[in-house]
VEXDOVEX-817072 format. One record per residue (C-alpha): chain; y, x, z; residue number from 1. Coordinates in nm, 4 decimals. Layout:
N
rec c = A | v = Y | u = X | w = Z | k = NUM
...
REM end
This chain:
178
rec c = A | v = 13.9795 | u = 7.8831 | w = 17.0026 | k = 1
rec c = A | v = 13.9748 | u = 8.2170 | w = 16.8204 | k = 2
rec c = A | v = 13.8256 | u = 8.0477 | w = 16.5180 | k = 3
rec c = A | v = 14.0963 | u = 7.7818 | w = 16.5274 | k = 4
rec c = A | v = 14.3669 | u = 8.0463 | w = 16.5505 | k = 5
rec c = A | v = 14.2268 | u = 8.2437 | w = 16.2578 | k = 6
rec c = A | v = 14.1946 | u = 7.9222 | w = 16.0597 | k = 7
rec c = A | v = 14.5576 | u = 7.8403 | w = 16.1268 | k = 8
rec c = A | v = 14.6762 | u = 8.2005 | w = 16.1002 | k = 9
rec c = A | v = 14.6818 | u = 8.1695 | w = 15.7237 | k = 10
rec c = A | v = 14.9537 | u = 7.9075 | w = 15.7653 | k = 11
rec c = A | v = 15.1440 | u = 8.0867 | w = 16.0400 | k = 12
rec c = A | v = 15.2988 | u = 8.3604 | w = 15.8301 | k = 13
rec c = A | v = 15.6159 | u = 8.5549 | w = 15.8993 | k = 14
rec c = A | v = 15.9385 | u = 8.3849 | w = 15.7974 | k = 15
rec c = A | v = 15.7721 | u = 8.0429 | w = 15.7538 | k = 16
rec c = A | v = 15.8301 | u = 7.7071 | w = 15.9155 | k = 17
rec c = A | v = 15.5186 | u = 7.5080 | w = 16.0035 | k = 18
rec c = A | v = 15.5674 | u = 7.1467 | w = 16.1067 | k = 19
rec c = A | v = 15.2931 | u = 7.0084 | w = 16.3306 | k = 20
rec c = A | v = 15.3322 | u = 6.6318 | w = 16.3176 | k = 21
rec c = A | v = 15.1205 | u = 6.3528 | w = 16.4651 | k = 22
rec c = A | v = 15.1466 | u = 6.0277 | w = 16.6558 | k = 23
rec c = A | v = 15.2286 | u = 6.0433 | w = 17.0294 | k = 24
rec c = A | v = 14.9564 | u = 6.1756 | w = 17.2637 | k = 25
rec c = A | v = 14.7451 | u = 6.3224 | w = 16.9850 | k = 26
rec c = A | v = 14.7500 | u = 6.6786 | w = 17.1230 | k = 27
rec c = A | v = 15.0397 | u = 6.8493 | w = 16.9424 | k = 28
rec c = A | v = 15.1655 | u = 7.0234 | w = 17.2560 | k = 29
rec c = A | v = 14.8124 | u = 7.1107 | w = 17.3688 | k = 30
rec c = A | v = 14.7337 | u = 7.2717 | w = 17.0327 | k = 31
rec c = A | v = 15.0625 | u = 7.4645 | w = 17.0261 | k = 32
rec c = A | v = 15.0027 | u = 7.5843 | w = 17.3842 | k = 33
rec c = A | v = 14.6499 | u = 7.6967 | w = 17.2972 | k = 34
rec c = A | v = 14.7771 | u = 7.8958 | w = 17.0002 | k = 35
rec c = A | v = 15.0512 | u = 8.0441 | w = 17.2200 | k = 36
rec c = A | v = 14.8010 | u = 8.1281 | w = 17.4961 | k = 37
rec c = A | v = 14.5792 | u = 8.3090 | w = 17.2493 | k = 38
rec c = A | v = 14.8663 | u = 8.5046 | w = 17.0949 | k = 39
rec c = A | v = 15.0371 | u = 8.5906 | w = 17.4263 | k = 40
rec c = A | v = 14.7640 | u = 8.8402 | w = 17.5090 | k = 41
rec c = A | v = 14.8999 | u = 9.0856 | w = 17.2530 | k = 42
rec c = A | v = 15.2128 | u = 8.9333 | w = 17.0989 | k = 43
rec c = A | v = 15.5355 | u = 8.7859 | w = 17.2326 | k = 44
rec c = A | v = 15.5609 | u = 8.4067 | w = 17.2007 | k = 45
rec c = A | v = 15.8711 | u = 8.1968 | w = 17.2694 | k = 46
rec c = A | v = 15.7900 | u = 7.8335 | w = 17.3554 | k = 47
rec c = A | v = 16.0863 | u = 7.5943 | w = 17.3776 | k = 48
rec c = A | v = 15.9820 | u = 7.2664 | w = 17.5383 | k = 49
rec c = A | v = 16.2260 | u = 6.9807 | w = 17.5262 | k = 50
rec c = A | v = 15.9714 | u = 6.7301 | w = 17.6540 | k = 51
rec c = A | v = 15.7859 | u = 6.8892 | w = 17.9473 | k = 52
rec c = A | v = 15.9079 | u = 7.1154 | w = 18.2255 | k = 53
rec c = A | v = 15.7780 | u = 7.4697 | w = 18.2641 | k = 54
rec c = A | v = 15.5702 | u = 7.3795 | w = 18.5715 | k = 55
rec c = A | v = 15.3824 | u = 7.1073 | w = 18.3807 | k = 56
rec c = A | v = 15.3287 | u = 7.3415 | w = 18.0854 | k = 57
rec c = A | v = 15.2044 | u = 7.6103 | w = 18.3245 | k = 58
rec c = A | v = 14.9508 | u = 7.3681 | w = 18.4733 | k = 59
rec c = A | v = 14.8255 | u = 7.2774 | w = 18.1274 | k = 60
rec c = A | v = 14.7944 | u = 7.6442 | w = 18.0369 | k = 61
rec c = A | v = 14.6073 | u = 7.7274 | w = 18.3573 | k = 62
rec c = A | v = 14.3710 | u = 7.4376 | w = 18.2952 | k = 63
rec c = A | v = 14.3135 | u = 7.5551 | w = 17.9391 | k = 64
rec c = A | v = 14.2688 | u = 7.9235 | w = 18.0233 | k = 65
rec c = A | v = 14.0423 | u = 7.8581 | w = 18.3229 | k = 66
rec c = A | v = 13.8574 | u = 7.5659 | w = 18.1625 | k = 67
rec c = A | v = 13.9009 | u = 7.3806 | w = 18.4921 | k = 68
rec c = A | v = 14.0370 | u = 7.0242 | w = 18.4666 | k = 69
rec c = A | v = 14.3976 | u = 6.9965 | w = 18.5849 | k = 70
rec c = A | v = 14.2994 | u = 6.7059 | w = 18.8104 | k = 71
rec c = A | v = 14.0514 | u = 6.9311 | w = 18.9955 | k = 72
rec c = A | v = 14.3164 | u = 7.2022 | w = 19.0364 | k = 73
rec c = A | v = 14.5818 | u = 6.9568 | w = 19.1599 | k = 74
rec c = A | v = 14.3413 | u = 6.8050 | w = 19.4137 | k = 75
rec c = A | v = 14.2363 | u = 7.1522 | w = 19.5325 | k = 76
rec c = A | v = 13.8702 | u = 7.0686 | w = 19.4771 | k = 77
rec c = A | v = 13.7663 | u = 7.3757 | w = 19.2760 | k = 78
rec c = A | v = 13.4382 | u = 7.5392 | w = 19.3664 | k = 79
rec c = A | v = 13.4270 | u = 7.9178 | w = 19.4077 | k = 80
rec c = A | v = 13.3681 | u = 7.9878 | w = 19.0379 | k = 81
rec c = A | v = 13.6450 | u = 7.7503 | w = 18.9343 | k = 82
rec c = A | v = 13.8805 | u = 7.9034 | w = 19.1933 | k = 83
rec c = A | v = 13.8159 | u = 8.2517 | w = 19.0498 | k = 84
rec c = A | v = 13.8728 | u = 8.1193 | w = 18.6973 | k = 85
rec c = A | v = 14.2032 | u = 7.9588 | w = 18.8026 | k = 86
rec c = A | v = 14.3211 | u = 8.2805 | w = 18.9694 | k = 87
rec c = A | v = 14.2242 | u = 8.4783 | w = 18.6585 | k = 88
rec c = A | v = 14.4177 | u = 8.2306 | w = 18.4415 | k = 89
rec c = A | v = 14.7259 | u = 8.2686 | w = 18.6646 | k = 90
rec c = A | v = 14.6991 | u = 8.6475 | w = 18.6368 | k = 91
rec c = A | v = 14.6638 | u = 8.6234 | w = 18.2586 | k = 92
rec c = A | v = 14.9764 | u = 8.4053 | w = 18.2417 | k = 93
rec c = A | v = 15.1760 | u = 8.6474 | w = 18.4572 | k = 94
rec c = A | v = 15.0712 | u = 8.9430 | w = 18.2452 | k = 95
rec c = A | v = 15.0971 | u = 8.7634 | w = 17.9107 | k = 96
rec c = A | v = 15.3880 | u = 8.7706 | w = 17.6719 | k = 97
rec c = A | v = 15.4555 | u = 8.3973 | w = 17.6759 | k = 98
rec c = A | v = 15.8174 | u = 8.3034 | w = 17.7374 | k = 99
rec c = A | v = 15.8662 | u = 7.9357 | w = 17.8282 | k = 100
rec c = A | v = 16.1971 | u = 7.7551 | w = 17.8263 | k = 101
rec c = A | v = 16.2336 | u = 7.3956 | w = 17.9351 | k = 102
rec c = A | v = 16.6057 | u = 7.3447 | w = 17.8845 | k = 103
rec c = A | v = 16.6378 | u = 6.9785 | w = 17.7955 | k = 104
rec c = A | v = 16.8779 | u = 6.8630 | w = 17.5275 | k = 105
rec c = A | v = 16.8796 | u = 7.2044 | w = 17.3639 | k = 106
rec c = A | v = 17.0376 | u = 7.2498 | w = 17.0242 | k = 107
rec c = A | v = 16.8988 | u = 7.4768 | w = 16.7556 | k = 108
rec c = A | v = 17.1834 | u = 7.7174 | w = 16.8361 | k = 109
rec c = A | v = 17.0576 | u = 7.7427 | w = 17.1965 | k = 110
rec c = A | v = 16.6948 | u = 7.7770 | w = 17.0805 | k = 111
rec c = A | v = 16.8054 | u = 8.0582 | w = 16.8498 | k = 112
rec c = A | v = 16.9984 | u = 8.2340 | w = 17.1270 | k = 113
rec c = A | v = 16.7053 | u = 8.2105 | w = 17.3700 | k = 114
rec c = A | v = 16.4513 | u = 8.3245 | w = 17.1095 | k = 115
rec c = A | v = 16.6680 | u = 8.6291 | w = 17.0302 | k = 116
rec c = A | v = 16.6281 | u = 8.7417 | w = 17.3919 | k = 117
rec c = A | v = 16.2503 | u = 8.7758 | w = 17.3527 | k = 118
rec c = A | v = 16.1676 | u = 9.1313 | w = 17.2535 | k = 119
rec c = A | v = 15.9451 | u = 9.1594 | w = 16.9448 | k = 120
rec c = A | v = 15.8796 | u = 8.7855 | w = 16.9256 | k = 121
rec c = A | v = 15.5854 | u = 8.7030 | w = 16.6953 | k = 122
rec c = A | v = 15.5859 | u = 8.3210 | w = 16.7210 | k = 123
rec c = A | v = 15.8463 | u = 8.0599 | w = 16.8100 | k = 124
rec c = A | v = 15.7367 | u = 7.7071 | w = 16.9050 | k = 125
rec c = A | v = 15.9841 | u = 7.4198 | w = 16.9418 | k = 126
rec c = A | v = 15.8420 | u = 7.1084 | w = 17.1095 | k = 127
rec c = A | v = 15.9689 | u = 6.8798 | w = 16.9706 | k = 128
rec c = A | v = 16.2063 | u = 6.8142 | w = 16.6812 | k = 129
rec c = A | v = 16.3112 | u = 6.4639 | w = 16.7870 | k = 130
rec c = A | v = 16.4581 | u = 6.5921 | w = 17.1144 | k = 131
rec c = A | v = 16.6629 | u = 6.8757 | w = 16.9656 | k = 132
rec c = A | v = 17.0326 | u = 6.7961 | w = 16.9988 | k = 133
rec c = A | v = 17.1801 | u = 6.7551 | w = 16.6505 | k = 134
rec c = A | v = 17.4686 | u = 6.9748 | w = 16.5421 | k = 135
rec c = A | v = 17.6552 | u = 6.6674 | w = 16.4140 | k = 136
rec c = A | v = 17.5709 | u = 6.3481 | w = 16.6062 | k = 137
rec c = A | v = 17.7704 | u = 6.1382 | w = 16.3547 | k = 138
rec c = A | v = 17.5118 | u = 6.1933 | w = 16.0806 | k = 139
rec c = A | v = 17.2255 | u = 5.9524 | w = 16.0168 | k = 140
rec c = A | v = 16.9103 | u = 6.0462 | w = 16.2084 | k = 141
rec c = A | v = 16.7272 | u = 6.1478 | w = 15.8882 | k = 142
rec c = A | v = 17.0105 | u = 6.3894 | w = 15.8048 | k = 143
rec c = A | v = 17.0078 | u = 6.5260 | w = 16.1603 | k = 144
rec c = A | v = 16.6324 | u = 6.5937 | w = 16.1402 | k = 145
rec c = A | v = 16.6759 | u = 6.7578 | w = 15.7995 | k = 146
rec c = A | v = 16.9450 | u = 6.9828 | w = 15.9508 | k = 147
rec c = A | v = 16.7212 | u = 7.0721 | w = 16.2466 | k = 148
rec c = A | v = 16.4360 | u = 7.1553 | w = 16.0068 | k = 149
rec c = A | v = 16.6667 | u = 7.3707 | w = 15.7952 | k = 150
rec c = A | v = 16.7903 | u = 7.5539 | w = 16.1064 | k = 151
rec c = A | v = 16.4282 | u = 7.6119 | w = 16.2168 | k = 152
rec c = A | v = 16.3467 | u = 7.7627 | w = 15.8759 | k = 153
rec c = A | v = 16.6548 | u = 7.9866 | w = 15.8986 | k = 154
rec c = A | v = 16.5415 | u = 8.0924 | w = 16.2467 | k = 155
rec c = A | v = 16.2017 | u = 8.1937 | w = 16.1062 | k = 156
rec c = A | v = 16.3719 | u = 8.4055 | w = 15.8420 | k = 157
rec c = A | v = 16.6186 | u = 8.5594 | w = 16.0862 | k = 158
rec c = A | v = 16.3534 | u = 8.6448 | w = 16.3473 | k = 159
rec c = A | v = 16.0967 | u = 8.7522 | w = 16.0837 | k = 160
rec c = A | v = 15.8233 | u = 8.5457 | w = 16.2471 | k = 161
rec c = A | v = 15.6641 | u = 8.2036 | w = 16.2099 | k = 162
rec c = A | v = 15.8312 | u = 7.9021 | w = 16.3676 | k = 163
rec c = A | v = 15.6189 | u = 7.6026 | w = 16.4616 | k = 164
rec c = A | v = 15.8202 | u = 7.2822 | w = 16.4930 | k = 165
rec c = A | v = 15.6397 | u = 6.9914 | w = 16.6558 | k = 166
rec c = A | v = 15.7325 | u = 6.6443 | w = 16.5399 | k = 167
rec c = A | v = 15.6312 | u = 6.2963 | w = 16.6426 | k = 168
rec c = A | v = 15.5397 | u = 6.0412 | w = 16.3785 | k = 169
rec c = A | v = 15.6542 | u = 5.6867 | w = 16.4381 | k = 170
rec c = A | v = 15.4852 | u = 5.3569 | w = 16.3626 | k = 171
rec c = A | v = 15.6534 | u = 5.3240 | w = 16.0231 | k = 172
rec c = A | v = 15.4409 | u = 5.6184 | w = 15.9014 | k = 173
rec c = A | v = 15.1299 | u = 5.4065 | w = 15.9653 | k = 174
rec c = A | v = 15.2699 | u = 5.1146 | w = 15.7653 | k = 175
rec c = A | v = 15.3484 | u = 5.3393 | w = 15.4660 | k = 176
rec c = A | v = 14.9874 | u = 5.4536 | w = 15.4403 | k = 177
rec c = A | v = 14.8468 | u = 5.0998 | w = 15.4187 | k = 178
REM end
């Protein structure tokens, strides 16, 4: 994962907006969580999830950090080594600088307000763009998304850190590439 982070670190520069877009279930949230888990050891990370609750994100993080499948953890079937790894992952999460918010239907104004509360934030992740409440619901969806993207870029500039905005591609993107 360190290599992946350093590879991506060139694109995660202060005051920039990075859009991570892919089809559903392709691993956008998993990748963003892995980057956040790596950074949280030394830097503050704010992760706004509009899709998953904090408990589900926590399980995914524990599975990632411990390298124990979530299914094994949920069923309580870890062996001694896996149990120690899970406990170590829980400790790392408690001591880390990852701040999760799972307020559904959040607007960019709320994301901004919550991110401002994180002291010395070094990365903001918003998962995902399509679930952010638009400032003006009367606009066409394309205009709403453009406004959300603009607000995310302004947030990156205001907070002097990178913002990663996850976005889901729809089927029409597949038809355009054919």
